[in-house]
C-alpha positions as CSV (number, residue, x, y, z in Angstrom):
1,M,0.0,0.1,0.0
2,K,1.5,3.3,-1.3
3,I,1.1,6.6,1.0
4,S,2.0,9.9,0.2
5,V,2.4,13.0,2.2
6,V,0.9,15.8,0.4
7,M,1.8,19.9,1.6
8,I,1.2,23.1,0.2
9,V,3.8,25.7,1.6
10,K,4.5,29.4,1.0
11,N,7.5,30.8,2.6
12,E,8.2,28.0,5.2
13,E,12.0,28.2,5.7
14,G,11.6,28.6,9.2
15,C,10.1,25.5,9.9
16,L,9.4,23.0,7.1
17,E,12.7,20.9,6.8
18,Q,12.2,20.1,11.0
19,C,8.4,18.6,9.3
20,L,9.6,17.1,6.3
21,K,12.3,15.3,9.0
22,T,9.5,13.8,10.7
23,V,7.6,12.2,7.7
24,K,11.2,11.3,5.6
25,G,10.7,8.0,4.8
26,F,7.1,7.6,3.5
27,D,6.2,6.2,-0.1
28,E,6.2,9.7,-1.6
29,I,6.6,13.3,-0.5
30,V,4.1,15.8,-2.8
31,I,5.0,19.3,-2.5
32,C,3.1,22.2,-3.5
33,D,4.6,25.7,-3.9
34,T,2.3,28.5,-3.9
35,G,4.8,31.4,-4.3
36,S,7.8,30.9,-2.0
37,T,10.6,33.8,-2.6
38,D,12.8,32.2,0.7
39,K,14.3,29.1,0.4
40,T,11.3,26.9,1.3
41,I,11.7,25.3,-2.4
42,E,15.5,24.6,-1.5
43,I,14.8,22.8,1.5
44,A,12.1,20.7,0.3
45,K,15.1,19.3,-2.8
46,K,16.3,17.8,0.5
47,Y,14.0,15.3,0.6
48,T,11.8,14.8,-2.6
49,D,11.6,15.8,-6.0
50,K,8.3,16.5,-6.7
51,I,8.0,19.6,-5.6
52,F,5.2,21.8,-7.9
53,T,4.9,25.4,-8.7
54,D,2.4,25.5,-11.0
55,Y,-0.5,26.6,-9.3
56,S,-1.3,30.3,-8.6
57,W,-2.5,31.2,-5.1
58,E,-6.6,32.0,-5.4
59,G,-7.4,33.1,-1.7
60,S,-8.8,29.0,-1.2
61,F,-6.8,26.8,1.2
62,C,-9.2,23.7,-0.5
63,K,-9.0,24.8,-4.4
64,A,-4.9,24.8,-3.2
65,R,-4.6,21.2,-1.3
66,N,-7.1,19.8,-4.2
67,H,-4.6,20.5,-6.4
68,A,-1.8,19.1,-4.9
69,L,-3.9,16.1,-4.7
70,T,-3.8,15.4,-8.6
71,K,0.1,15.1,-8.1
72,A,0.3,12.4,-5.3
73,T,0.1,8.9,-6.9
74,G,-0.4,6.7,-3.5
75,D,-2.9,4.5,-2.3
76,W,-3.3,7.0,0.7
77,V,-2.1,10.4,1.6
78,L,-1.0,12.1,4.6
79,S,-1.6,16.2,4.5
80,I,0.7,17.7,6.9
81,D,1.7,21.2,7.0
82,A,5.0,22.9,6.8
83,D,4.1,24.2,10.8
84,E,3.6,20.9,12.0
85,T,5.7,17.4,12.9
86,L,4.3,13.8,12.6
87,E,5.4,11.9,15.9
88,P,8.2,9.9,16.3
89,K,8.2,6.3,14.6
90,G,4.5,8.0,13.1
91,L,5.0,6.0,9.7
92,K,4.4,2.9,11.9
93,K,1.4,4.0,13.4
94,V,0.0,5.7,10.0
95,R,0.6,1.8,7.8
96,K,-1.2,0.2,10.9
97,G,-4.0,2.7,10.9
98,V,-4.1,2.3,6.8
99,E,-4.8,-1.7,7.6
100,F,-7.1,-1.1,9.5
101,A,-9.3,1.3,7.4
102,E,-8.5,-0.9,4.2
103,K,-10.4,-3.7,6.7
104,H,-13.1,-2.0,7.6
105,N,-13.9,-0.4,4.4
106,Q,-13.4,2.8,6.0
107,K,-11.8,5.8,3.4
108,T,-10.7,8.8,6.4
109,I,-8.8,8.2,9.4
110,N,-8.8,10.9,12.4
111,C,-5.8,11.8,13.6
112,I,-4.9,13.5,17.5
113,M,-3.9,17.6,16.6
114,V,-2.2,18.4,19.4
115,A,-0.8,22.3,20.1
116,N,3.3,22.1,20.8
117,V,2.7,25.0,23.6
118,S,-0.6,24.5,25.1
119,E,-1.6,20.5,24.6
120,D,-4.9,21.9,23.5
121,E,-6.0,18.5,21.5
122,F,-8.8,17.8,18.9
123,L,-9.5,15.1,16.2
124,F,-9.5,15.9,12.6
125,P,-9.1,13.3,9.3
126,R,-6.0,13.8,8.2
127,L,-5.3,10.2,6.6
128,F,-7.5,9.7,3.7
129,K,-7.8,7.4,1.0
130,R,-7.1,9.1,-2.2
131,C,-10.2,8.4,-4.4
132,P,-12.9,11.0,-6.2
133,E,-15.3,11.3,-3.2
134,V,-12.8,11.9,-0.8
135,Y,-11.4,15.7,-1.3
136,W,-11.1,19.5,0.7
137,K,-14.3,21.6,0.7
138,K,-14.0,25.5,2.1
139,D,-11.8,28.2,1.8
140,I,-10.4,28.3,5.1
141,H,-10.4,26.4,8.0
142,N,-10.9,23.1,5.5
143,Y,-12.3,19.8,6.0
144,L,-12.8,16.8,4.4
145,S,-16.0,15.6,2.2
146,M,-16.7,12.9,4.1
147,T,-15.1,11.3,7.3
148,D,-15.5,8.1,9.1
149,D,-16.1,7.7,12.9
150,N,-13.3,6.2,14.3
151,K,-9.7,7.0,16.1
152,S,-6.6,6.3,15.5
153,D,-3.3,7.3,17.4
154,I,-1.5,8.9,15.2
155,R,-0.1,12.1,16.7
156,I,0.9,15.4,15.0
157,T,2.1,18.7,16.4
158,Y,1.0,22.2,15.1
159,R,3.2,25.0,15.8
160,Y,3.0,28.4,15.1
161,S,4.6,29.7,11.6
162,S,6.4,33.0,11.3
163,A,4.9,32.9,7.9
164,H,2.0,34.2,9.1
165,E,3.1,37.5,10.2
166,V,3.8,38.4,6.6
167,D,-0.3,38.1,6.3
168,P,-1.6,38.0,9.6
169,D,-5.3,39.3,8.7
170,R,-5.2,36.1,6.1
171,S,-8.0,34.3,7.8
172,L,-9.8,37.4,8.5
173,N,-9.9,38.4,5.1
174,I,-10.5,35.0,3.4
175,L,-13.5,34.9,6.4
176,K,-15.2,38.5,5.9
177,K,-15.0,37.7,2.3
178,V,-16.7,34.4,2.3
179,M,-19.2,35.4,4.5
180,K,-20.0,38.8,2.1
181,E,-20.7,36.2,-0.2
182,K,-22.4,33.9,1.3
183,P,-24.1,35.1,4.4
184,D,-25.5,31.7,5.4
185,S,-22.4,30.1,5.9
186,I,-22.2,28.4,9.3
187,R,-18.8,27.2,10.1
188,E,-17.3,30.3,8.2
189,A,-19.3,32.8,10.8
190,F,-18.1,30.8,13.7
191,Y,-14.2,30.6,13.0
192,L,-15.1,34.8,12.2
193,A,-16.6,35.6,15.5
194,R,-13.1,33.5,17.1
195,E,-10.9,35.9,14.9
196,Y,-12.7,38.7,16.4
197,F,-12.2,37.5,19.9
198,Y,-8.7,37.2,19.1
199,R,-8.0,40.5,18.3
200,K,-10.2,41.7,21.6
201,D,-13.0,43.0,19.3
202,Y,-15.8,41.7,22.0
203,I,-18.4,43.6,20.1
204,T,-18.4,42.2,16.6
205,A,-17.1,39.0,18.0
206,I,-20.4,38.7,19.8
207,Y,-22.7,39.7,16.7
208,W,-20.4,36.9,14.8
209,H,-21.6,34.3,17.6
210,K,-24.8,35.1,17.8
211,D,-25.0,35.2,14.2
212,Y,-23.5,31.5,14.1
213,L,-25.8,30.1,16.8
214,T,-28.9,30.7,15.0
215,R,-27.7,28.5,12.4
216,A,-25.7,26.0,14.5
217,N,-26.4,22.6,13.7
218,W,-23.5,20.4,15.3
219,A,-23.3,20.4,18.9
220,P,-19.1,20.1,19.8
221,E,-19.1,23.3,17.4
222,W,-22.5,24.8,18.9
223,A,-21.6,24.4,22.6
224,E,-17.7,26.2,21.7
225,G,-19.5,29.1,20.5
226,W,-21.8,29.7,23.7
227,L,-18.6,29.2,25.3
228,M,-16.8,31.6,23.3
229,L,-20.1,34.4,23.7
230,S,-20.1,33.9,27.3
231,R,-16.1,35.0,27.4
232,C,-17.3,38.0,25.1
233,Y,-19.8,39.4,27.9
234,W,-17.1,38.6,30.6
235,E,-14.8,40.7,29.1
236,L,-17.2,44.0,28.7
237,D,-18.5,43.6,32.6
238,K,-21.7,42.0,31.3
239,A,-21.7,38.9,34.0
240,D,-25.5,38.0,33.6
241,E,-25.5,37.4,30.2
242,A,-21.6,35.5,30.4
243,K,-23.6,33.4,33.2
244,D,-26.6,32.9,30.3
245,A,-24.2,31.8,28.0
246,C,-21.8,29.6,29.6
247,L,-24.9,27.6,31.0
248,K,-26.3,26.9,27.0
249,A,-22.6,25.9,26.6
250,I,-22.9,23.3,29.4
251,K,-27.0,22.3,28.5
252,I,-25.7,21.2,25.2
253,N,-22.6,19.2,26.6
254,A,-22.8,18.4,30.4
255,D,-19.3,17.1,30.4
256,F,-18.0,20.3,29.0
257,K,-15.4,20.7,31.6
258,E,-14.0,24.2,30.2
259,A,-17.1,25.4,30.7
260,M,-18.0,24.8,34.1
261,L,-14.5,25.9,34.9
262,F,-15.7,29.1,33.6
263,M,-19.0,28.8,34.9
264,S,-16.7,28.6,38.8
265,E,-15.1,31.9,37.5
266,L,-18.3,33.4,36.9
267,C,-19.7,32.6,40.9
268,G,-19.9,33.9,44.1
269,P,-17.6,31.7,46.5
270,K,-20.1,29.1,47.3
271,N,-21.6,28.6,43.9
272,S,-17.6,28.7,42.5
273,A,-16.6,25.7,44.5
274,K,-19.9,23.6,43.4
275,W,-19.0,24.2,40.1
276,L,-15.4,23.4,40.4
277,E,-17.0,20.0,41.9
278,Y,-18.5,19.4,38.9
279,A,-15.7,20.3,36.4
280,Q,-13.8,17.8,38.5
281,L,-15.9,15.1,37.9
282,S,-16.1,16.1,33.8
283,N,-14.2,14.0,31.4
284,S,-14.6,16.6,28.8
285,N,-16.1,13.8,25.9
286,D,-17.5,15.5,22.8
287,V,-15.8,18.6,23.0
288,L,-14.5,20.9,19.8
289,T,-10.9,21.0,21.8
290,V,-9.5,19.6,24.6
291,R,-8.0,22.8,26.2
292,G,-5.7,23.1,28.6
293,K,-4.9,19.5,29.1
294,I,-2.0,19.0,31.5
295,K,0.4,16.2,31.8
296,E,2.7,15.4,34.7
297,H,6.1,17.2,34.8
298,D,9.3,15.8,35.3
299,S,12.6,16.7,37.5
300,K,13.5,19.2,35.2
301,Y,10.4,21.5,35.5
302,Y,11.0,21.6,39.6
303,D,14.3,22.0,39.0
304,K,13.5,25.5,37.7
305,L,10.4,25.8,39.9
306,F,12.6,25.7,42.6
307,T,16.0,28.2,41.3
308,D,13.3,30.6,41.0
309,S,11.3,30.4,44.3
310,K,13.3,31.6,47.2
311,D,10.7,33.2,49.4
312,M,8.7,30.5,50.7
313,S,7.2,32.7,53.9
314,R,3.7,33.0,52.2
315,Y,3.0,28.9,53.6
316,Y,4.5,30.0,57.4
317,H,0.8,29.1,58.8
318,I,0.6,26.0,56.7
319,Y,3.7,24.7,57.9
320,N,3.1,26.0,61.4
321,K,0.0,24.0,61.9
322,I,1.6,20.8,60.2
323,G,4.1,21.4,63.0
324,K,1.7,21.3,66.2
325,I,0.2,18.4,65.1
326,V,2.9,16.1,64.6
327,Q,5.0,17.3,67.3
328,D,7.8,15.4,68.2
329,D,6.6,12.7,65.8
330,K,8.9,11.0,63.0
331,V,7.8,12.6,59.6
332,L,8.2,12.0,56.1
333,D,8.0,15.1,53.8
334,I,7.2,13.7,50.2
335,G,8.0,15.8,47.5
336,C,9.4,18.3,50.1
337,G,10.1,21.2,48.2
338,L,12.5,23.5,50.0
339,A,11.7,21.5,52.7
340,N,11.0,24.6,54.7
341,L,8.7,22.0,57.0
342,K,11.8,21.1,58.6
343,N,11.4,24.5,60.3
344,F,8.5,23.3,62.3
345,V,9.3,19.6,62.4
346,K,11.7,18.0,64.5
347,N,12.3,14.6,63.7
348,Y,12.2,15.8,60.1
349,Y,13.7,13.4,56.8
350,G,12.1,14.0,53.3
351,F,12.9,13.4,49.6
352,D,11.6,15.0,46.3
353,F,11.9,14.7,42.7
354,S,14.1,17.8,42.2
355,K,18.1,18.3,43.0
356,K,17.8,21.9,43.7
357,T,15.9,21.0,47.0
358,I,18.7,19.8,47.9
359,K,21.6,22.1,47.5
360,K,18.7,24.7,49.2
361,S,18.2,22.2,52.1
362,K,21.1,22.2,53.9
363,G,21.3,20.4,57.6
364,A,17.9,18.7,56.5
365,N,17.5,15.0,56.0
366,V,16.4,15.2,52.5
367,W,17.1,12.9,49.6
368,V,16.1,12.6,45.9
369,G,13.8,10.2,45.6
370,N,11.0,8.6,43.0
371,A,7.5,9.4,44.9
372,Y,6.4,6.1,42.8
373,D,9.3,4.2,44.4
374,Q,7.5,2.0,47.8
375,G,11.0,1.6,48.5
376,N,11.6,5.5,49.3
377,Y,8.5,5.9,52.5
378,G,9.8,3.3,55.3
379,D,8.5,3.5,58.3
380,F,7.7,6.9,59.9
381,D,5.1,8.0,62.2
382,F,3.2,10.6,59.7
383,Y,3.5,11.1,56.1
384,V,3.2,14.6,54.7
385,M,2.8,16.3,51.5
386,T,2.5,20.0,50.5
387,E,1.5,20.9,47.3
388,V,2.0,17.5,45.7
389,L,-1.4,16.0,44.7
390,E,-2.3,17.9,42.6
391,H,1.0,17.9,40.5
392,V,1.3,14.0,40.2
393,D,-0.3,10.7,40.0
394,D,-2.1,11.2,43.5
395,Y,-3.4,7.3,43.7
396,R,-0.1,5.7,43.2
397,V,1.5,8.1,45.7
398,L,-0.6,7.4,48.6
399,K,-1.1,3.4,47.9
400,N,3.2,3.6,48.8
401,I,2.0,4.5,52.4
402,P,1.5,1.4,54.8
403,N,-2.3,1.4,56.1
404,G,-2.6,2.6,59.9
405,K,-0.2,5.5,58.7
406,R,-1.1,9.3,59.6
407,I,-1.2,11.5,56.4
408,I,-1.5,15.2,56.1
409,F,-1.2,17.2,52.8
410,S,-2.4,20.1,51.3
411,V,-4.2,20.8,48.2
412,P,-5.5,24.2,46.1
413,S,-8.3,25.0,44.8
414,F,-7.3,27.4,42.0
415,P,-5.9,26.4,38.7
416,D,-2.6,26.6,37.4
417,E,0.0,25.7,34.9
418,S,1.2,22.6,36.6
419,H,-2.0,21.3,38.3
420,L,-3.5,18.2,37.5
421,R,-6.1,18.6,39.7
422,V,-8.3,21.2,41.9
423,Y,-10.3,20.4,44.9
424,T,-12.8,21.7,47.3
425,E,-13.4,19.8,50.7
426,G,-16.3,17.8,48.9
427,L,-13.8,16.9,45.8
428,I,-11.5,15.8,48.4
429,H,-13.7,13.1,50.0
430,K,-15.2,11.8,46.6
431,R,-11.7,11.8,45.7
432,Y,-9.6,10.2,48.4
433,D,-12.6,8.6,50.7
434,E,-11.4,4.7,49.5
435,I,-8.0,4.8,50.3
436,L,-8.1,7.8,53.3
437,D,-10.1,8.3,56.6
438,I,-10.1,12.0,56.2
439,K,-10.4,12.9,60.2
440,N,-10.2,16.9,59.7
441,I,-9.8,19.7,56.7
442,T,-8.8,23.1,57.3
443,R,-8.7,25.8,54.9
444,F,-6.0,28.7,54.5
445,D,-7.1,31.7,52.3
446,W,-5.1,33.5,50.5
447,N,-4.4,37.1,53.0
448,D,-0.8,38.4,52.2
449,G,-0.3,34.9,53.0
450,W,-1.9,31.5,53.2
451,R,-3.7,32.1,56.5
452,Q,-6.5,30.0,58.5
453,S,-8.5,32.7,59.6
454,G,-9.6,36.6,58.3
455,K,-11.2,37.2,54.7
456,Q,-12.2,34.2,53.0
457,T,-11.0,34.6,49.6
458,K,-12.2,32.4,45.9
459,N,-8.0,31.2,45.9
460,Y,-7.4,28.6,48.8
461,I,-5.4,25.6,49.8
462,L,-7.3,22.7,52.0
463,L,-4.9,20.9,54.8
464,A,-6.3,17.7,55.3
465,E,-5.9,15.2,57.8
466,G,-6.2,11.5,57.4
467,M,-5.0,7.7,57.5
468,R,-4.1,5.3,55.3
469,R,-7.4,2.5,55.1
């Protein structure tokens, strides 16, 4: 089975080679250049001799892509852009996907598209059978004429190409032209609204979102449209309208985690906590784009974090509270951060992912360890985890602690780029009651440091005491 890689390019010297390295080894690489004036063609020649320059740009991506398809000779086509890369060993996955599709009489295969910075994900058919029934539609934000309901594990990472800076309004202008010529267009109205949102022109974005929502017919995009409309209202300080729009997004998809998280931002403290609970129990099924998907960080991330973190006095009251609970008992600090807890605990021991922790914790019994290695846990009276469980595979860590041992842990109520999850008191019980007997939970609000008493704030940390079941 012959598989062709097909691309359209223009002035992509900054990223083309990075892309082509990942598709080297395919049966054929076809490149259609639409008018490059830089070294794009020179770079392309290092990987293929099938470079075509006979197409004049007509302001339509689907026309350019369909023209490029006419140059391919493979049985199947992988469509990829210059600012994208196929995952390592992707060719093996592609061949496996094609074999499966042929066996089940499918003509398109959905790939996982991943943003390189935010790691947002969405499914899109980039691998398809070369046949008359399958071709590109729409001048911008193209899609195939047909798609099969499937999902492969083929991952393509997309990036920002510097070529966009040459004509930053290209997408906006194409969308405006389409809406002028075909005012009943649905998908183009959605993306035009989004273009204005990106430009912070919220009033115009609201106009086009409303226009789109009168004709929306695809649930994932429909829910996304209401959420984006909600964000526009919020930016204009129209809280009630923002809540109403966000609720409509949730009404369409009760598993829309991002919409629930946004509702928690829109509401007061009591309702905010409840929406936060709902969000943590949802899985973002059937959404247009899964944004903010966060993976667990490695030790290098924490090395940098601890290098930049010097003043830990904001945790003084939390550490002091822990010290009063444990008194003279033998304590193991798991993921000890900068080991400031040693100032409040007499019999202190700890381990951490980060070597920077060791360098800054002179005099403390701290070593570089692995939270998933049961051999690091030993026999202690108390096991303490401050700001740990939101960063890691929490169940795996907790199961390393012997049954019957006392545990103290703190967890945040607020999202962060490194937080895999956030908590309320209710969520602590829902998540851990099967493995922990929670005895007490203390709230610390942000009042120039994390304090147990004082004004209740939107952001807070919960300190839980319990026992391993």
